[in-house]
C-alpha positions as CSV (number, residue, x, y, z in Angstrom):
1,M,0.2,0.0,-0.2
2,T,1.3,3.5,-1.0
3,G,-0.6,5.6,1.4
4,P,-4.3,5.5,3.1
5,R,-6.0,5.9,0.1
6,S,-4.6,2.8,-1.3
7,L,-7.1,-0.2,-1.1
8,A,-6.1,-3.9,-0.8
9,R,-8.1,-6.1,-3.3
10,H,-8.3,-10.0,-3.0
11,R,-10.5,-12.8,-2.4
12,P,-8.9,-14.8,0.7
13,R,-10.2,-18.1,1.8
14,G,-13.7,-18.2,3.0
15,I,-15.0,-15.3,1.1
16,P,-17.6,-16.5,-1.7
17,E,-17.0,-16.4,-5.4
18,G,-17.9,-12.9,-7.0
19,Y,-16.8,-11.0,-3.8
20,E,-13.6,-9.4,-2.7
21,T,-12.0,-7.7,0.0
22,R,-11.2,-3.9,0.3
23,A,-9.4,-2.0,3.1
24,S,-8.7,1.5,3.9
25,A,-7.1,3.3,6.9
26,F,-9.8,2.7,9.1
27,A,-12.2,-0.1,7.6
28,R,-12.1,-3.6,6.1
29,A,-14.7,-4.5,3.6
30,V,-16.2,-7.4,1.6
31,A,-17.8,-6.1,-1.6
32,F,-19.4,-7.7,-4.6
33,Q,-16.8,-7.3,-7.5
34,G,-19.1,-4.9,-9.6
35,V,-19.2,-2.2,-6.8
36,G,-15.7,-2.1,-6.3
37,D,-15.0,1.5,-7.5
38,W,-18.0,2.7,-5.5
39,I,-17.1,1.4,-2.0
40,D,-13.5,2.4,-2.7
41,A,-14.6,6.0,-3.0
42,V,-16.8,5.7,0.2
43,L,-14.2,4.1,2.2
44,A,-11.2,6.3,0.8
45,S,-13.4,9.3,1.9
46,G,-13.4,8.0,5.6
47,E,-17.2,7.6,5.3
48,T,-19.0,4.7,6.9
49,L,-21.6,2.9,4.8
50,H,-24.4,3.9,6.9
51,G,-23.2,7.4,7.3
52,W,-23.3,7.6,3.6
53,A,-27.0,6.3,3.4
54,A,-27.9,9.0,6.1
55,R,-26.8,11.9,4.1
56,H,-28.4,10.4,0.9
57,D,-31.2,12.8,-0.6
58,Q,-33.8,10.2,-1.3
59,R,-33.2,7.9,1.6
60,A,-36.2,6.2,3.4
61,E,-36.2,4.4,6.7
62,F,-37.3,0.9,7.5
63,A,-38.7,0.1,10.9
64,G,-36.7,-2.3,13.1
65,R,-33.8,-2.6,15.6
66,G,-31.8,0.8,14.9
67,T,-32.2,2.8,11.7
68,V,-32.1,0.9,8.3
69,Y,-32.0,3.0,5.2
70,S,-33.4,2.2,1.7
71,V,-31.5,4.3,-0.9
72,A,-31.2,4.3,-4.8
73,A,-28.6,2.1,-5.9
74,P,-25.6,4.2,-7.2
75,V,-24.3,0.9,-9.2
76,S,-25.6,-2.5,-10.0
77,G,-25.5,-5.1,-7.4
78,P,-25.5,-8.9,-7.7
79,D,-29.3,-8.9,-8.9
80,G,-29.5,-5.5,-10.1
81,R,-32.3,-4.3,-8.1
82,E,-33.0,-0.4,-8.0
83,R,-32.6,0.2,-4.1
84,W,-30.2,-1.0,-1.4
85,A,-31.0,-1.6,2.3
86,V,-28.1,-0.2,4.2
87,R,-28.0,-1.6,8.0
88,H,-25.8,-0.6,11.0
89,F,-25.2,-3.9,13.2
90,Q,-26.9,-3.3,16.6
91,R,-26.7,-5.7,19.5
92,G,-30.3,-6.7,21.4
93,G,-31.3,-7.7,24.4
94,A,-29.2,-7.3,27.8
95,M,-26.0,-7.1,25.9
96,A,-27.0,-3.8,24.2
97,M,-26.8,-2.3,27.7
98,H,-23.1,-2.9,27.6
99,M,-21.7,-3.2,24.3
100,E,-24.2,-1.0,22.4
101,D,-23.1,-1.4,18.6
102,R,-19.7,-3.2,19.3
103,Y,-18.7,-6.7,18.7
104,L,-15.4,-8.3,19.9
105,R,-12.7,-8.8,17.2
106,V,-13.2,-12.7,17.5
107,G,-13.8,-15.2,14.9
108,R,-15.6,-14.4,11.7
109,L,-17.0,-10.8,11.7
110,R,-20.9,-10.3,11.5
111,P,-20.8,-9.0,7.8
112,W,-18.9,-11.9,6.8
113,R,-20.8,-14.5,8.6
114,E,-24.0,-13.0,6.9
115,L,-22.4,-12.9,3.5
116,V,-21.4,-16.5,3.9
117,A,-24.7,-17.6,5.2
118,S,-26.7,-15.6,2.3
119,V,-24.6,-17.0,-0.7
120,T,-25.0,-20.4,0.7
121,A,-28.9,-20.2,1.3
122,R,-29.2,-18.6,-2.0
123,A,-27.3,-21.5,-3.7
124,R,-29.4,-23.9,-1.8
125,G,-32.8,-22.6,-3.0
126,V,-33.8,-20.0,-0.2
127,R,-34.7,-16.7,-1.1
128,T,-32.8,-13.8,0.5
129,P,-31.8,-10.3,-0.7
130,A,-28.3,-10.5,-2.2
131,V,-25.8,-9.0,-0.2
132,V,-24.0,-6.0,-2.0
133,C,-21.2,-5.4,0.4
134,G,-20.4,-5.2,4.3
135,A,-17.8,-3.1,6.3
136,A,-16.1,-3.5,9.4
137,Y,-14.8,-0.4,11.5
138,P,-12.1,-1.7,14.2
139,V,-11.8,0.1,17.4
140,G,-9.2,-1.5,19.7
141,A,-10.6,-5.0,20.6
142,Y,-13.8,-4.2,19.0
143,Y,-15.2,-3.2,15.7
144,R,-18.6,-1.8,14.6
145,A,-20.2,-3.0,11.3
146,D,-22.7,-1.9,8.3
147,L,-24.2,-4.3,5.7
148,I,-25.8,-3.3,2.4
149,T,-28.3,-6.0,0.7
150,E,-30.6,-5.3,-2.2
151,V,-34.1,-4.4,-1.4
152,V,-37.0,-6.6,-2.7
153,P,-39.8,-4.3,-4.2
154,D,-43.1,-4.3,-2.4
155,A,-42.1,-6.6,0.2
156,R,-43.7,-6.3,3.7
157,T,-42.7,-8.1,6.9
158,L,-44.7,-10.9,8.0
159,A,-45.6,-8.9,11.2
160,E,-47.1,-6.1,8.9
161,T,-48.6,-8.6,6.6
162,L,-50.5,-10.3,9.6
163,F,-51.7,-6.9,10.9
164,D,-53.0,-6.0,7.5
165,C,-54.8,-9.0,6.7
166,D,-58.5,-8.8,5.7
167,G,-60.2,-11.6,7.1
168,T,-58.9,-15.2,8.3
169,R,-58.0,-16.5,4.7
170,G,-55.2,-14.0,4.3
171,W,-53.9,-14.6,7.7
172,L,-53.9,-18.3,7.1
173,V,-52.2,-17.7,3.5
174,A,-49.5,-15.5,5.2
175,M,-48.7,-18.1,8.1
176,S,-48.5,-21.2,5.6
177,R,-46.2,-19.1,3.5
178,A,-44.2,-18.4,6.6
179,G,-44.2,-22.3,7.4
180,E,-43.1,-23.2,4.1
181,L,-40.2,-20.9,4.2
182,I,-39.2,-22.5,7.4
183,R,-39.4,-25.7,5.7
184,Q,-37.1,-24.5,3.3
185,L,-34.5,-23.2,5.5
186,A,-34.2,-26.5,7.3
187,D,-34.3,-28.6,4.2
188,A,-31.5,-26.4,2.8
189,G,-29.5,-26.9,6.3
190,V,-29.6,-23.1,7.1
191,F,-30.7,-22.5,10.9
192,H,-31.7,-18.8,11.5
193,V,-31.3,-18.8,15.3
194,D,-33.4,-15.6,15.5
195,L,-36.2,-16.3,13.1
196,N,-39.1,-13.7,14.0
197,A,-42.1,-12.1,12.3
198,H,-39.8,-9.1,11.6
199,N,-37.1,-11.0,9.4
200,I,-39.6,-12.7,7.0
201,L,-40.7,-10.8,4.0
202,L,-43.6,-11.6,1.9
203,T,-44.8,-10.3,-1.4
204,D,-48.0,-10.3,-3.0
205,G,-49.6,-11.1,-6.6
206,P,-49.3,-13.8,-8.9
207,S,-45.5,-14.3,-8.4
208,A,-46.0,-13.9,-4.5
209,E,-42.4,-14.9,-2.9
210,S,-41.1,-15.1,0.6
211,F,-37.8,-14.2,1.6
212,V,-35.7,-14.3,4.9
213,V,-33.4,-11.5,6.2
214,D,-30.9,-10.9,9.0
215,L,-28.7,-14.0,8.6
216,D,-25.8,-12.9,10.3
217,R,-26.5,-15.4,13.1
218,A,-27.7,-18.1,11.0
219,R,-25.6,-21.4,11.4
220,V,-24.9,-23.2,7.9
221,L,-25.4,-26.8,8.4
222,K,-24.1,-29.7,6.1
223,G,-27.6,-31.0,5.3
224,P,-31.4,-31.0,6.0
225,S,-32.1,-30.6,10.0
226,P,-35.6,-31.6,11.2
227,G,-34.5,-30.2,14.6
228,A,-33.5,-26.9,13.2
229,R,-36.9,-26.6,11.8
230,E,-38.5,-27.3,15.1
231,R,-36.4,-24.6,16.9
232,M,-36.9,-22.0,14.2
233,Q,-41.0,-22.7,14.2
234,A,-40.8,-22.4,18.0
235,R,-38.9,-19.1,18.1
236,L,-41.4,-17.6,15.3
237,I,-44.4,-18.7,17.5
238,R,-43.1,-16.9,20.4
239,S,-42.5,-13.7,18.1
240,I,-46.0,-14.0,16.6
241,V,-47.7,-14.4,20.2
242,K,-45.3,-11.2,21.6
243,I,-46.8,-8.9,18.6
244,G,-50.3,-10.0,19.2
245,T,-53.2,-9.6,16.7
246,P,-55.0,-6.5,15.4
247,T,-58.1,-7.4,17.4
248,G,-56.3,-8.2,20.5
249,E,-57.1,-11.8,20.3
250,Q,-55.1,-14.1,22.3
251,L,-53.7,-16.9,20.0
252,K,-52.8,-20.4,21.5
253,D,-49.2,-21.7,20.6
254,S,-51.0,-24.9,18.9
255,E,-53.3,-22.6,17.0
256,I,-50.3,-20.6,15.3
257,E,-48.4,-24.3,14.6
258,A,-51.3,-25.3,13.1
259,A,-51.4,-22.3,10.7
260,L,-47.6,-22.5,9.9
261,N,-48.0,-26.3,9.2
262,R,-51.1,-26.0,7.0
263,R,-50.6,-26.2,3.3
264,M,-52.9,-23.9,1.2
265,E,-53.4,-23.5,-2.4
266,R,-52.7,-19.5,-3.1
267,D,-54.9,-17.6,-5.4
C-alpha cells in the first residue's frame, strides 16, 4: 500500500466467489466485485456505509432495530435491483446495555458471516436479498459494522402482513407461506437462530414470494435438519404471540403451529 487511500483487493479463503475484500485506513470490507469502484470511493473518504446512506437525498427508513435506510442503488448489485438497504449492526437484549453496537474482534466478523450464510442459502434455493457489501470498523479489541443488501420491491414483513390481513383466509395464507419458508430453510441446512415475524418478508401478486433476512447469526449446516426446523418454528411462534393480533385476540401456540404447518393453495 502506498498511502491511506490505497485499497487492498483480493479474495481470501472463506469469501464466496464473486466477492472480494477491500481495505482503507479505518475499515475492512467485503464487496460484490461490481461495486468495487464505488466502495473504494466511500471508504477512502473516511465515510461509513451507514453514514453515507444517512446523507442520501432520497433515503427512506425501515422500521426495526436501529435505523435501516433504503436508498437508490448508485451502481448495479448482484441482482441489479433499484434500491439498497443499509443496516448498522445493533446488539439486542441485555448485551445492548453494555456493548451497544460493538462486537469483539473474535472469529468471523458479522458482515462476513451474513455474506457466507446468504450466498449459501441462495445457492441452496432459499430466497434472501443479495448482499452487496459489508464493512467493519475496528476500534481496539472491538469493531462496529454495516451491511448493504438489495431491497426486494413491494415486500412487507410477516408482522406487517398479519396486521393488515383482511379476514381469516389472508392470515392463514401468510402463516402458511411463513411455514413453507421454515421448511425450505431446514431442508437447505440453514438454521436461522433468531427467526421472527420481522425478518420474514412476503410479496403479493401472482408471483408471491417469501424471503428471509438478517442472517448474520444463521448457522450453515451440512444438510437438512428437522431439529432446526422445530427450533425455528418455536422461535417464530413466540414472536407472533408477542406481537399479538389487530383485534387483541390471544392465540394459543397450538393454533399458530397448526397455521404454520397448513399447506394452502394460493390465489
